[in-house]
N, C-alpha and C positions, 0 to 999 in steps of 0.2 A: 511503410516497411519496405517498399520496393523502389524508393527514390535513391538518388545518388548520395544522400546524406541523411543522418539521423536527426534526433531532436531530444530535448529534455523537457518534461512536463511536470508542473506542480499542480496537484489536485487538492484543493483546500476545502474546508468546511468543518462544521461542528461534529462532535461525536454522534454517530448514528445516522448521518445524513445520506450515506450510501457510497462512500469513497471505496471501501473494500469490495463492495458488490460490483462497482464499475470496473475496477482493475481485474476482478475475477472474470468478467465477461471479456475484457481485453485479452487476458491470458488465454482463454479458450479459443478466441478468434485467431490469435497469433499461432498457437499450437497447430490448429487446423491447417494453417498456411505454411507449416514447416519451419517456423521460427523457433530458435532456441530461447527458452524462457527460464530465467532464474529469479529468485526472490529473496529479499532480505528484510528484516524488521528490527527496529530498535525498541527495546523494552526499557533498559537503562544501560548506560555505558560506565556506570560506577565500577563494575567488576569485570568488564570485558571491553577493552579498547577496540574501536573499529567494529563494534558488534554488528552494525548495519551491513557490513561487507563480508562477514565471516562465512555465512552460508552461500553467498554469491561466489566467492572465490573457491570454496570447496567444490562447487559444481563445475565451475569453469575449468579447473585444472584437469578435469576428466577429459576435456576436449583436446588437449595438447600434451606435448612431452616437455616437461620442465627441465631446464638446466639445473645442475646441482646448486649453483649460487642462488638462482631464482627460488628454488625450494627452501633454501636456508632463510631467505628474506621473508618468505611467506609463512614460515613455520610458526611464528608466534600467533598468527591469525587463523591457522588451519591445524587444529589439534591432532588430527589423524592423517597428517600429510604423508607419512611413510606408507600407510595402507592405500591411500588414494593414488600415489605416484608409483608404487611398486619398489621404491627405494628402501634398502635395508636399514640405512641409518642416515638421517638428515642432520648434519651438525648445525649448531647455532651460527648465524651470520657474524662476521667480524664486527667488533664494536668500533664504530667510526664517529661517534658523537650523535646527539639528538637530531640536529638539523640535517646533517648528511644522511643519517639513517632514514629520515622521512623522505628525502629526495630519492634515495635508493628504492624505497618502497613504492613511491609513485612511479618511478621508472619501470620497475618490474610489473606493476599492475598495468601500466600502459602497454608494455610489451605483450602481456598476456591477452589483453583485449584486442590488440592488433593481429594476433594469431588466430582469432576466431574467424573462420571463413564464411560462415553462414549468418544471415540476419539474426540479431540478438536483441532481446527485450529484457531489460533489468527493471524489476519492480521493487521499489524501496518504500516500505510502509513506516508510518509514524516518524518521519524525519524531524519533526519538531522536537523530539527528545534527543537528537544526536548532537554531538559536539565535535570530536575528532573526525567522526565519519562524515560530517558536513564539510569540513575543510577538504577532505579527500575528494568528495563529490564535486566541489568547486573546481578543483584542478582537472577533473576528468571531463567536465562538460565540453571543453573545446574539441575533444576527440570525436564527438558526434558530428562535427561539421564535415568530416571526410571519411565516414564509415557508416555501415548499415547497423547502427546502434541507436536504440531508443531507450531512454531512461524515464520511468514514470514514478513519481514520488507522491505519497499521500501525507497530509499533515493537518493538524488542527489549527484553524485560523486564529482562534482566540489565544492559543499558546505562543504562536510565532507569527504575528501579523506582518513582521518585516522580512519574512523568509525570502520573498522574491527579490528584494533588493540585495540580500546576502548572496544570492545565486544568480549573477548576471548571465544572460544567454539562455534563460529558461522561458518556456511559455506557460501560461497560467490558465487554469480552469477552476472556477469557484462553484461548488455545489451548495445550493441553498435549500432551505426547507420548502415543502410543497405549499402552494397557495391554496386558498379555499376552492377556487375553480378546479384545480387539479385533483384535490381530494374528492370533490363531488363527482368528477369524471370516473375516479377510481371506484367509489361506492356504487355508482350507477352500473358499472361493469360487473359487479358481483351480486347485486340484489335485483330482484324482478319487479320491485316497486320503486318508482321515482320518488314518491313521497317519503318512503322509508329511507331511501338512499340519501335524501337531503337531510333528514334528521340525524342520520348516522354521520354524515360529513360534518355537520355542525358540531356534533359531539366530539369527533376526532380532532377537529381544528381546535376546539376549546381545551381538550385534555392533552394534546400532544404538540401543539404549536407547529404542526406540519413536519415534525421530525420523523423520517421514514422508519427508523428502528422502533420508535415508540408506537407508530401507527400499526406496524406488523404485530408487535407484542400485545397491543391493546386489543386488536381483532382476535388474536389467538386466545386471549383471556375471555373475551366475550363469547366466542364459539364454545369454549369449554364450559362457560356458565350456562348457556342456553341449549347446548347439546348439538347444534348445527347452525350453519349460516342461514338456513331457511327459517329457523325459529327465532332468529335474533329480533328483538324488539328494542329499538333505541330509547323508547320512553320508559323502559323498565330496567335500566342499567343498574346493577348492584351498587350499593352505596360505597363499598370498599374500592371500587374502581373510579370513583369520581374524585374531583378535587386533588389530582396528583397521585391518586392511588396506583396508577400504572407504574410509577417509578418504584414503588415498593414491590410490585410484581416482578419487574425486571431485576 
């Protein structure tokens, strides 16, 4: 965050492995250090082009004073741009054709990012669902080489295994499921009996395959069934939680 240049990170892994939790911790750390943090997420771009960038741009334009043409270019992506900019009426940008319009949009976003004077962290979640937004991201990556800009993206590896090759200039971090040893260390930390912790870790490994979200929800269901963590008996697990039952609970 305090170096002479930024970076772009891809954080991959299966659903529930802890990607969002990791970027949440990064967000908190950045805010404590005075970094401007903005966040975007893709659900589907079928009805909202550049959905990944819409909330990001809405927040960033509060940091600067847009020129009228810049506001017109960003208008299709920022629904309440008049309210955010204080302009009474933002006209539509002149129609100059699809390719030229895209280049104009890229230029305006580049100008917008260059005007942000303090360190900036952009968190983009679920980029595996993005299409147009992904193309825009590819063009923005080189900006991090000469600015205090960090972009952190989360994605599901199984859905876009080729994502890193599509986004040259990015660094990669893959989050994997917990191994048996890590699960045992975790159960040892919450139970007062090593023997009970080992039985619980074996159960968690078998039922969740080390998926962090499944582990948390499985434990939540167990505590609810037994009344407390202290009363938990791994050898007396309810049948409805065995054999994949935790997926039904989730």
